[in-house]
C-alpha positions in Angstrom: -64.3 -39.0 2.9 -63.5 -36.9 5.9 -63.2 -33.9 3.6 -66.6 -34.6 2.0 -68.3 -35.0 5.4 -66.6 -31.9 6.7 -67.8 -30.0 3.6 -71.3 -31.3 4.1 -71.3 -30.3 7.8 -70.1 -26.8 6.9 -72.6 -26.6 4.0 -75.6 -27.7 6.3 -74.4 -25.5 9.1 -74.3 -22.5 6.8 -77.7 -23.5 5.3 -79.3 -23.9 8.7 -77.8 -20.5 9.8 -79.2 -18.8 6.7 -82.5 -20.6 7.1 -82.7 -19.5 10.8 -81.9 -15.9 9.8 -84.6 -15.9 7.1 -87.2 -17.4 9.5 -86.2 -15.0 12.3 -86.4 -12.0 9.9 -89.8 -13.2 8.7 -91.1 -13.7 12.2 -89.7 -10.3 13.2 -91.5 -8.6 10.3 -94.7 -10.4 11.0 -94.6 -9.6 14.7 -93.7 -6.0 14.0 -96.6 -5.6 11.6 -99.0 -7.3 13.9 -97.9 -5.1 16.9 -98.3 -1.9 14.8 -101.8 -2.9 13.7 -102.7 -3.7 17.3 -101.4 -0.4 18.6 -103.2 1.4 15.8 -106.5 -0.3 16.6 -106.1 0.3 20.3 -105.2 4.0 19.7 -108.2 4.5 17.5 -110.4 2.9 20.1 -109.0 5.1 22.9 -109.4 8.2 20.8 -113.0 7.2 20.1 -113.7 6.7 23.8 -112.0 10.0 24.7 -114.0 11.8 22.0 -117.2 10.3 23.4 -116.2 11.3 27.0 -115.5 14.8 25.9 -118.7 15.0 24.0 -120.7 13.8 27.0 -118.8 16.2 29.3 -119.5 19.2 27.0 -123.1 18.1 26.4 -123.7 18.3 30.1 -122.6 21.9 30.2 -124.6 22.7 27.0 -127.8 21.3 28.6 -127.1 23.4 31.7 -126.5 26.5 29.6 -129.8 25.9 27.8 -131.6 25.8 31.1 -129.9 28.9 32.3 -130.7 30.8 29.2 -134.4 30.3 29.9 -134.2 30.8 33.6 -136.6 33.6 34.7 -134.2 35.0 37.2 -131.5 35.3 34.7 -133.8 36.6 31.9 -135.3 39.2 34.2 -131.9 40.2 35.6 -130.5 41.0 32.2 -133.7 42.7 31.1 -133.5 45.1 34.1 -129.7 45.3 34.3 -128.7 48.9 35.0 -132.3 50.0 35.6 -132.4 50.8 39.3 -136.2 51.4 39.3 -137.0 47.9 38.0 -134.5 46.4 40.4 -136.2 48.1 43.3 -139.6 46.8 42.1 -138.3 43.3 41.6 -135.4 42.8 44.1 -135.4 39.1 43.4 -134.1 39.6 39.9 -130.7 41.0 40.9 -127.1 39.8 40.4 -127.1 38.5 44.0 -129.8 36.0 43.1 -128.1 35.0 39.9 -124.8 34.8 41.7 -126.2 32.3 44.3 -127.4 30.0 41.5 -124.1 30.2 39.7 -122.2 29.5 42.9 -124.3 26.4 43.6 -123.7 25.2 40.1 -119.9 25.9 40.4 -119.8 23.9 43.6 -121.3 20.9 41.8 -118.9 21.3 38.8 -115.5 22.5 40.1 -113.8 22.1 36.8 -115.8 25.0 35.4 -113.4 28.0 35.4 -115.9 30.8 35.2 -119.6 31.4 34.8 -120.5 34.8 33.4 -123.1 36.9 31.7 -122.2 39.7 29.3 -124.8 42.3 28.6 -125.6 44.7 25.7 -124.8 47.5 28.2 -121.3 46.1 28.3 -121.8 44.7 31.8 -119.8 41.7 32.8 -120.9 39.5 35.8 -118.9 36.5 36.8 -118.6 33.7 39.4 -116.1 33.7 40.8 -115.8 37.4 40.6 -113.1 38.6 38.1 -111.9 42.1 37.3 -112.2 42.6 33.6 -111.1 46.3 33.5 -113.1 49.4 32.7 -112.4 49.1 28.9 -113.6 45.5 28.7 -116.5 45.1 26.3 -118.1 41.7 26.3 -120.1 42.6 23.2 -116.9 42.7 21.2 -115.8 39.2 22.3 -116.1 36.3 19.9 -118.3 34.2 22.3 -120.8 37.1 22.7 -121.0 37.7 18.9 -121.4 34.0 18.1 -124.1 33.6 20.7 -126.1 36.6 19.5 -125.7 35.5 15.9 -127.1 32.0 16.7 -129.5 32.8 19.6 -131.2 29.3 19.5 -127.9 27.4 19.7 -125.3 26.7 22.2 -122.0 27.7 20.7 -118.4 26.6 21.3 -115.5 29.0 20.6 -112.2 28.0 19.3 -109.5 28.0 22.0 -108.4 31.6 22.9 -106.6 33.5 25.7 -109.0 34.5 28.4 -109.0 38.2 29.2 -109.2 37.8 32.9 -107.1 34.6 33.6 -104.7 34.8 30.6 -105.2 31.0 30.2 -106.2 29.3 27.0 -109.9 28.5 27.3 -112.9 27.4 25.3 -116.1 29.2 26.0 -119.5 27.6 25.7 -122.1 30.3 25.3 -125.8 30.7 24.7 -127.9 33.8 24.1 -130.4 34.8 26.7 -133.6 35.7 24.8 -136.1 38.2 26.1 -139.4 36.4 25.3 -141.2 39.7 24.9 -138.7 41.6 22.7 -136.5 38.8 21.3 -133.4 40.8 22.4 -130.3 38.8 23.1 -127.6 38.8 25.7 -124.9 36.2 26.2 -124.4 33.8 29.0 
């Protein structure tokens, strides 16, 4: 009888151990699957929120660029750029006036790396002031071409290496339209 009861104890002990292993394995798998699903849902939610934040952030700059592209000071500055006679007639429409507006905007939005205008005469004006080199031609740059090709739209470039800072940047650009001649410059 002792042998039978010892065998039963061993049998039930092994049975309970196997049962515990199976239950533990099932609980582990269920928990692992649930955690993975929770992490995926949270990640998707965070990515969605980040996307909305970036969209809102860029949209703010886009609206500012739309306003700048229709600003009389900027439009008249690019129209008379390089024309000393017109600048003397209209001393308000000079780079100094545009620079003051750009500087005020930059103070409000310090994350903005550069504000600049590229002109058809290959002029390049920036806040803060950057040296682009004598052979720099803004009209050959992707941002300038895209803005002129889609003059009514604000464009976003793909990331690229900035000629002045050598950092990877994205440019948000908008053509400046001359309401009289429909000529385009890029901002």
